C-alpha positions in Angstrom: 158.8 -146.9 17.9 160.4 -148.9 20.7 160.6 -152.6 20.0 162.0 -154.7 22.9 164.1 -157.6 21.7 166.1 -159.2 24.5 167.3 -158.0 27.9 170.0 -155.9 26.5 171.5 -152.6 27.6 172.9 -150.0 25.1 175.9 -148.1 26.1 179.7 -147.7 26.0 179.7 -145.9 22.6 183.3 -145.8 21.4 185.1 -144.5 18.3 186.7 -146.8 15.8 189.2 -145.8 13.1 187.4 -144.9 9.9 188.2 -147.7 7.5 187.4 -145.9 4.3 185.9 -142.7 3.0 182.2 -141.9 3.6 179.9 -143.6 1.2 177.0 -142.4 -0.9 174.1 -144.6 -1.9 174.7 -145.0 -5.6 175.4 -147.8 -8.1 175.6 -150.8 -5.9 175.4 -154.6 -6.0 172.7 -156.2 -3.9 173.8 -158.6 -1.2 170.7 -160.6 -1.8 171.3 -161.1 -5.5 174.6 -160.0 -7.0 173.0 -160.0 -10.5 170.1 -157.7 -9.7 171.4 -154.2 -9.0 168.0 -152.9 -7.8 169.1 -150.0 -5.6 171.6 -148.8 -8.2 169.0 -148.6 -10.9 166.6 -146.9 -8.5 169.1 -144.2 -7.6 170.3 -143.8 -11.2 166.7 -142.9 -12.2 166.5 -140.4 -9.3 169.8 -138.8 -10.3 171.8 -140.3 -7.5 174.0 -142.5 -9.6 174.7 -140.9 -12.9 171.4 -139.3 -14.2 167.9 -140.3 -15.2 167.0 -143.7 -16.5 164.2 -144.9 -18.7 162.9 -147.9 -16.8 159.8 -146.8 -14.9 159.5 -149.8 -12.7 162.2 -151.4 -10.6 162.9 -153.1 -7.2 159.3 -154.3 -7.2 157.9 -150.8 -7.3 157.8 -147.7 -9.5 159.9 -144.7 -8.6 156.8 -142.4 -8.7 155.1 -144.8 -6.2 157.9 -146.6 -4.3 155.4 -149.1 -2.7 153.5 -150.2 -5.8 153.8 -154.0 -6.2 154.7 -155.7 -9.4 154.6 -159.4 -10.2 155.0 -161.7 -7.1 157.6 -159.6 -5.2 156.6 -156.4 -3.6 157.2 -153.9 -0.7 154.2 -152.2 0.9 153.4 -150.4 4.2 153.1 -152.9 7.0 149.5 -153.7 8.2 148.4 -154.7 11.7 147.7 -158.2 10.4 151.4 -158.5 9.5 152.5 -158.2 13.1 152.5 -161.9 13.9 154.6 -162.7 10.9 157.0 -159.8 11.7 157.4 -161.1 15.2 158.3 -164.5 13.9 160.8 -163.1 11.3 162.4 -160.9 13.9 162.8 -163.7 16.4 164.5 -165.9 13.8 166.8 -163.1 12.5 167.7 -162.0 16.0 168.7 -165.5 17.1 170.9 -165.8 14.0 172.5 -162.4 14.6 173.3 -163.2 18.3 174.6 -166.6 17.3 177.0 -164.8 14.9 178.1 -162.5 17.7 178.6 -165.0 20.5 178.9 -168.4 18.8 176.6 -170.9 20.5 173.6 -169.1 21.8 172.8 -169.5 25.5 169.5 -171.4 25.8 168.2 -168.8 28.3 168.9 -166.0 25.8 167.2 -167.9 23.0 164.2 -168.6 25.2 164.0 -164.9 26.0 163.4 -164.0 22.3 159.6 -164.2 22.3 158.1 -164.1 18.8 154.7 -163.2 20.2 156.0 -160.3 22.3 158.0 -159.0 19.3 154.9 -159.3 17.2 152.9 -157.3 19.7 155.5 -154.6 19.8 155.6 -154.3 16.0 151.8 -154.2 16.0 152.1 -151.1 18.2 154.7 -149.6 15.9 152.4 -150.1 12.9 149.2 -148.9 14.5 150.4 -146.1 16.7 153.8 -144.8 15.4 155.3 -141.9 17.3 155.3 -139.7 14.2 154.5 -139.9 10.4 158.3 -140.2 10.0 158.3 -143.6 11.7 157.5 -146.2 9.1 157.4 -150.0 8.9 157.5 -151.7 5.5 156.7 -155.3 4.6 158.3 -157.4 1.9 156.0 -159.9 0.3 156.4 -162.9 -2.1 152.8 -163.1 -3.4 150.7 -162.9 -0.3 153.4 -164.3 2.0 155.2 -161.9 4.3 159.0 -162.6 3.9 160.7 -159.6 5.5 160.3 -156.2 6.9 162.1 -152.9 7.5 161.5 -150.0 9.9 163.0 -146.5 9.9 162.7 -143.3 11.9 164.5 -140.0 12.6 167.7 -140.8 14.3 167.4 -140.2 18.1 171.2 -139.7 18.2 172.8 -138.8 14.9 176.2 -140.3 15.0 179.0 -137.9 14.3 180.9 -139.4 11.4 184.6 -139.7 11.8 186.5 -138.3 8.8 188.3 -140.6 6.5 190.6 -140.1 3.5 188.9 -137.8 1.0 186.4 -136.5 3.6 186.1 -132.9 4.7 186.5 -131.7 8.3 183.1 -132.9 9.3 183.4 -136.4 7.9 181.4 -135.9 4.6 182.7 -136.9 1.2 184.5 -134.0 -0.5 181.8 -131.9 -2.2 178.9 -133.7 -0.4 176.3 -131.6 1.4 176.2 -131.5 5.2 173.3 -133.5 6.7 172.2 -130.3 8.5 170.1 -130.7 11.6 169.6 -133.9 13.4 166.2 -134.3 11.9 167.8 -134.8 8.5 169.5 -138.0 9.7 167.4 -141.1 9.7 168.1 -144.5 11.2 167.1 -147.9 9.9 165.9 -149.6 13.0 165.3 -153.0 11.4 165.9 -154.6 8.0 165.1 -158.3 8.4 164.9 -161.1 5.9 165.3 -164.7 7.3 167.7 -167.1 5.7 164.8 -169.1 4.1 164.0 -166.1 1.9 167.5 -164.7 1.4 169.2 -163.9 -1.9 165.9 -163.2 -3.7 166.2 -159.4 -3.7 163.8 -158.8 -0.7 166.4 -156.9 1.3 167.3 -154.7 -1.7 163.7 -153.9 -2.4 163.1 -153.0 1.3 166.2 -150.8 1.3 165.2 -149.1 -2.0 161.8 -148.3 -0.6 163.3 -146.9 2.6 165.6 -144.7 0.5 162.7 -143.3 -1.6 160.6 -142.5 1.4 163.4 -141.0 3.4 164.3 -138.7 0.5 160.7 -137.6 0.4 160.9 -136.8 4.1 164.0 -134.7 3.4 166.6 -137.0 5.1 170.1 -136.5 3.7 171.9 -139.3 5.6 170.9 -142.7 6.9 172.6 -144.8 9.6 172.2 -148.3 10.8 173.8 -150.5 13.5 175.1 -154.0 12.8 176.6 -156.6 15.1 180.3 -156.6 14.5 180.5 -160.3 13.7 177.3 -160.5 11.6 179.1 -161.0 8.3 175.9 -161.3 6.2 174.5 -158.0 7.4 177.9 -156.3 7.2 178.3 -157.5 3.6 174.8 -156.3 2.7 175.4 -152.8 4.1 178.8 -152.6 2.5 177.6 -153.6 -1.0 174.6 -151.3 -0.7 176.9 -148.3 -0.4 177.2 -147.9 3.4 180.5 -147.3 5.2 181.5 -147.6 8.9 181.0 -144.3 10.7 183.9 -145.0 13.1 181.6 -145.5 16.1 180.7 -148.6 18.0 178.5 -149.4 21.0 178.3 -152.4 23.4 175.2 -154.4 24.3 175.0 -156.5 27.5 173.1 -159.6 26.4 172.6 -161.8 29.5 176.1 -160.9 30.7 177.8 -161.3 27.3 179.1 -158.1 25.6 178.0 -157.8 22.0 179.6 -155.1 19.9 177.7 -153.2 17.2 179.2 -151.0 14.5 177.4 -147.9 13.1 177.2 -147.8 9.3 176.0 -144.8 7.3 175.4 -143.5 3.8 174.6 -140.1 2.3 171.2 -140.0 0.4 
């Protein structure tokens, strides 16, 4: 599932000091809606945050069927006909992310972010994924596509740097090791444009990703966020992710952009 964004080159992976102990996805507060702890309730019911619950439906879906829609907000598998909307959403969120990273966005870089090309790439990811473990999910408000997420087995599982309270391999004390690389998944995209922010869509997408990754046997999930993208950093932090102590540099039209790896145990 390779989706081209802008002319950028990944490289220069470097370690950063671990800023806090490794996190586990448990009772959290959504960055989309601080009063709607969707992921926390989801994981509480599955035993990840204090034992079983008694509410069968949450985060726009039931735990027994993580993609079953309820009311007007839902998360479902992406369809080929969603691709154009996904391309438009990705173009908007990518411009916002790069603007956060570099300040005023170079017009040439902005022009290189082609919504149609992104949509075509996502169509390919939806229709011909590299494996059943590669998934694209769509968030909807009624019939309108308002966000999406994609995940896959991590091509390179980041070695987490130990922090206070971690064991020698960087896991929280008493937490199981993620085992082989195939047990580590990566969230490749989790995109909700500003026009639809703070309505729980990001939390519903993340909750569905967590359910499906657990079904696949993943024990850790990682994601990369631009260092100066405060909105995404806040979302990941409040969702129970922690910095892994690793960064990488993108070359965006001659401008270096730093990304930080975040992770959480499932």
